C-alpha positions as CSV (number, residue, x, y, z in Angstrom):
1,M,75.0,105.1,92.6
2,Q,74.9,101.6,90.0
3,T,76.1,98.9,91.3
4,I,77.6,96.0,89.1
5,R,78.3,92.1,89.7
6,Q,78.4,90.7,86.6
7,L,81.5,91.7,83.7
8,G,79.6,91.6,80.8
9,A,77.7,94.5,82.9
10,L,80.2,96.2,84.0
11,R,82.0,95.4,80.0
12,A,78.7,97.6,78.6
13,E,78.8,100.4,81.3
14,I,82.9,101.9,80.3
15,A,82.2,100.5,76.9
16,A,79.1,103.6,77.9
17,L,81.4,106.1,79.4
18,R,84.2,105.9,76.8
19,A,82.2,107.0,73.6
20,E,80.8,109.3,76.0
21,G,84.9,110.6,76.4
22,A,85.0,110.1,80.3
23,R,87.4,110.7,82.3
24,I,87.6,107.0,84.3
25,A,89.2,106.6,88.1
26,L,89.3,103.4,90.1
27,V,89.7,102.4,93.6
28,P,90.4,99.4,94.3
29,T,89.0,97.8,97.2
30,M,88.2,95.0,100.3
31,G,85.1,96.7,101.6
32,A,85.1,97.4,104.9
33,L,85.5,100.4,103.9
34,H,86.4,103.4,106.5
35,A,87.3,107.5,105.9
36,G,90.5,106.6,104.5
37,H,88.8,104.8,101.5
38,I,86.8,108.1,101.0
39,A,89.8,110.0,101.0
40,L,90.9,108.2,98.2
41,V,87.6,108.0,96.5
42,E,87.5,111.9,97.2
43,A,91.0,112.8,95.7
44,A,90.0,110.5,92.7
45,K,87.3,112.6,92.1
46,R,89.8,115.9,91.6
47,V,91.3,113.5,88.8
48,A,88.7,112.3,87.3
49,D,85.0,112.5,85.6
50,T,83.5,109.3,87.2
51,V,84.8,107.7,89.8
52,I,84.6,103.4,89.7
53,V,84.7,101.7,93.9
54,S,85.4,97.5,93.4
55,I,84.6,95.8,96.4
56,F,86.5,92.2,96.6
57,V,87.3,89.9,99.0
58,N,90.4,88.5,97.0
59,P,91.3,84.7,98.8
60,R,94.0,84.5,96.6
61,Q,95.8,87.2,98.9
62,F,95.2,85.3,101.9
63,G,97.5,82.7,103.3
64,A,97.0,79.5,105.0
65,G,95.6,80.5,108.7
66,E,95.2,84.1,107.8
67,D,91.7,86.4,108.0
68,L,89.8,85.4,105.2
69,A,86.9,83.6,107.1
70,R,86.6,86.3,109.7
71,Y,87.6,90.2,107.3
72,P,84.7,92.0,107.5
73,R,82.1,92.0,105.2
74,R,79.6,95.3,105.1
75,E,77.6,95.5,101.5
76,V,75.0,98.0,102.5
77,Q,77.0,100.0,104.8
78,D,79.8,100.2,102.7
79,A,77.0,100.9,99.3
80,R,75.8,103.8,101.2
81,M,78.9,105.4,101.7
82,L,80.3,105.6,98.7
83,S,77.0,106.2,97.5
84,E,77.6,109.0,100.3
85,A,80.8,109.8,98.6
86,G,79.9,110.6,95.3
87,C,80.9,106.9,93.8
88,A,79.2,107.1,90.0
89,L,79.6,102.4,90.5
90,L,80.2,99.8,92.5
91,W,82.9,97.2,91.2
92,L,81.0,94.8,93.5
93,P,81.9,90.9,91.5
94,P,81.2,87.4,93.1
95,V,84.4,85.4,93.5
96,E,83.6,83.0,90.8
97,E,82.5,85.9,88.3
98,M,86.9,87.0,89.2
99,Y,88.1,83.2,89.3
100,P,86.0,81.4,87.2
101,A,86.5,77.5,86.9
102,G,89.6,76.7,85.0
103,F,91.5,80.1,86.3
104,A,94.7,78.7,85.9
105,T,97.1,82.7,85.6
106,N,99.3,84.0,88.1
107,I,101.5,87.1,87.9
108,A,104.5,87.9,89.8
109,V,106.4,90.6,90.6
110,S,109.5,90.4,91.6
111,G,111.8,92.4,93.5
112,V,109.6,94.7,95.1
113,S,107.7,92.2,96.8
114,E,110.3,89.8,97.9
115,G,111.2,90.2,102.5
116,L,109.2,92.6,104.4
117,D,105.4,91.2,103.7
118,G,106.6,88.9,100.9
119,T,108.5,87.3,102.9
120,A,106.3,87.3,106.1
121,R,103.5,86.8,103.5
122,P,104.2,84.5,101.3
123,G,101.9,84.3,98.0
124,H,100.3,87.3,98.9
125,F,102.0,89.6,96.0
126,D,101.5,87.3,93.7
127,G,97.6,87.4,94.5
128,V,97.1,90.8,94.1
129,A,99.2,91.1,91.7
130,T,97.0,89.3,90.1
131,V,93.7,90.4,91.0
132,V,94.7,94.2,90.1
133,A,95.7,93.7,86.9
134,K,92.1,91.6,86.3
135,L,90.4,94.6,87.4
136,F,92.8,97.2,85.1
137,N,91.3,95.1,82.4
138,Q,87.9,95.2,83.6
139,V,87.7,98.9,83.6
140,R,89.7,100.2,81.8
141,P,90.5,103.5,83.7
142,D,92.4,106.1,83.5
143,I,93.9,106.7,87.1
144,A,93.7,104.3,90.1
145,L,94.6,104.9,93.7
146,F,96.0,103.3,96.4
147,G,96.5,104.3,100.0
148,E,100.2,104.5,100.7
149,K,99.3,102.8,104.3
150,D,100.0,99.2,101.6
151,F,103.5,100.5,101.5
152,Q,104.4,97.6,99.6
153,Q,101.3,96.9,97.5
154,L,101.7,100.3,95.6
155,A,105.8,99.0,95.5
156,V,104.1,96.7,93.8
157,I,101.9,97.4,91.2
158,R,103.7,100.8,90.3
159,R,106.3,97.6,89.4
160,M,103.4,96.3,87.2
161,V,101.8,98.9,85.6
162,A,105.2,99.5,84.0
163,D,106.8,95.9,83.1
164,L,102.9,95.3,81.3
165,D,102.6,98.7,79.7
166,F,99.1,99.4,81.8
167,A,98.5,102.9,80.3
168,I,96.7,104.2,83.7
169,D,98.2,106.7,86.0
170,I,98.8,105.3,89.7
171,V,98.3,107.5,92.6
172,A,99.1,107.1,96.1
173,V,97.1,109.1,98.4
174,P,98.8,109.7,102.0
175,T,98.0,107.2,104.8
176,Q,94.6,108.8,107.4
177,R,95.1,107.9,110.4
178,E,92.9,108.3,113.7
179,D,93.1,111.3,116.7
180,D,95.9,109.3,118.5
181,G,97.7,108.1,114.8
182,L,96.4,105.1,114.2
183,A,96.1,104.2,110.4
184,L,93.2,103.7,109.3
185,S,92.8,100.1,108.7
186,S,89.6,97.6,108.2
187,R,91.0,95.0,110.5
188,N,90.9,97.6,113.4
189,V,88.2,96.5,113.6
190,Y,89.4,93.4,115.3
191,L,90.2,95.9,118.2
192,A,88.9,96.7,121.6
193,G,89.2,97.7,124.5
194,E,93.3,97.7,126.5
195,D,94.3,96.3,122.7
196,R,93.2,99.4,120.6
197,A,95.3,101.8,123.3
198,R,98.0,99.7,123.3
199,A,97.8,99.6,119.8
200,V,98.9,103.3,119.2
201,A,102.8,102.7,119.8
202,L,103.3,100.8,116.5
203,P,103.1,104.8,115.2
204,R,104.5,106.1,118.8
205,A,107.4,104.3,117.4
206,L,108.2,104.5,114.5
207,G,107.6,108.5,114.9
208,D,110.3,108.1,117.8
209,A,112.3,106.4,114.8
210,A,112.0,108.3,112.5
211,R,113.5,111.5,113.9
212,S,116.0,109.8,115.0
213,I,117.0,108.4,111.7
214,G,115.9,112.2,109.8
215,R,118.5,113.6,112.3
216,G,121.5,111.4,111.6
217,G,121.4,109.2,114.8
218,D,122.3,105.6,113.8
219,A,119.6,103.5,112.3
220,A,120.3,100.3,113.4
221,T,119.5,101.0,117.2
222,A,116.7,103.4,116.8
223,L,115.2,100.4,114.4
224,A,116.3,97.9,117.3
225,T,114.4,100.7,119.8
226,A,111.2,100.0,117.7
227,R,111.3,96.7,118.1
228,E,111.7,96.8,122.1
229,T,109.6,99.3,122.6
230,L,106.2,97.6,120.5
231,L,106.7,94.8,122.3
232,N,106.8,96.3,125.5
233,S,103.5,98.0,124.2
234,G,101.4,94.5,124.4
235,F,102.1,93.7,120.8
236,D,102.9,90.3,120.8
237,A,105.2,89.7,118.1
238,V,107.1,91.8,115.1
239,D,106.9,90.6,112.3
240,Y,109.9,93.6,111.0
241,V,111.0,97.0,111.3
242,A,113.3,98.2,108.7
243,L,114.2,100.8,106.9
244,V,114.7,100.7,102.8
245,D,114.3,102.7,99.5
246,A,111.6,104.7,98.5
247,E,111.8,103.0,95.4
248,T,113.3,99.2,95.4
249,L,112.1,98.7,98.7
250,V,116.1,96.6,99.2
251,E,117.5,97.6,103.1
252,S,118.9,101.3,102.7
253,R,120.7,103.6,105.5
254,D,121.4,106.4,102.0
255,L,120.0,109.8,103.3
256,S,121.0,111.4,99.9
257,R,118.3,108.9,98.9
258,P,113.8,109.3,99.8
259,L,114.4,106.1,103.3
260,R,111.1,104.3,104.6
261,L,110.6,103.4,107.3
262,L,108.0,99.6,107.0
263,A,106.6,97.9,110.1
264,A,104.5,94.9,110.9
265,A,102.9,94.1,114.4
266,R,100.8,92.0,115.8
267,I,98.2,92.5,118.9
268,A,95.4,90.2,120.3
269,G,96.2,87.9,116.5
270,T,95.7,91.2,114.6
271,R,98.5,91.8,112.1
272,L,99.0,95.6,111.5
273,I,101.1,97.4,109.3
274,D,102.7,101.5,108.9
275,N,105.2,103.7,107.6
276,L,106.7,106.5,107.4
277,A,108.8,108.4,105.1
278,I,112.3,109.9,106.7
279,E,112.7,113.4,106.5
280,I,116.0,114.7,107.2
281,T,116.1,117.6,109.9
282,E,118.9,119.8,109.5
283,Q,121.1,120.4,112.8
284,G,122.3,123.5,114.2
């Protein structure tokens, strides 16, 4: 696997791949890789000739008081995992390469970025959209793959790609989970012992609420029960538990359209997010 840190070298390599007619897939990450990221690489290998993974801990998507300084960075381990997974090229730019002196551009995607994490983390999705747009222009992939765990981020990127005419197919890969159901996340390393054990209440509470709603149960009651369950299970705070239209992310109770149940909650100083699709169950 080739590792590149400077934009000029990356552009030369991309030009060579394009000259060969290679179909390129990009998997953008912030490192601290786990099996969820490797699932993205495996999916990318099935649809492209060359898989490029970027690792960049993007300071513009961290707000005041968030965990930028302590966000896990494991460059050597990450590179080994990617090489073993069959990644062809690792794009590993330093901050000054991504945001050189005088950088003054910001991309904001309205609508799907509002509410949910957009409310809880002001400016977060501007940072996401800006860095992903840069990565798309740098790598010029045919396909880019993102995990469904960050469902609102996925919606933001899809909207940006459509609005700015990026000729890139966005592929969503299902959330990867631990054996007990907790969604794989780089932030899971912050949890240990009893805190880690209590964290599984998040997917369980969402699963109970999703099944209730899918059976035709009252949505407001299901959401309130999920919030109460999380707080009673040891979570310090619940940012939101929301039922939304899977495309627009507007709150909805319309079971004739695809719906998504999303949640964010904090335990032991760590903020976890998760989401589930609502599957309608026929009643006998």
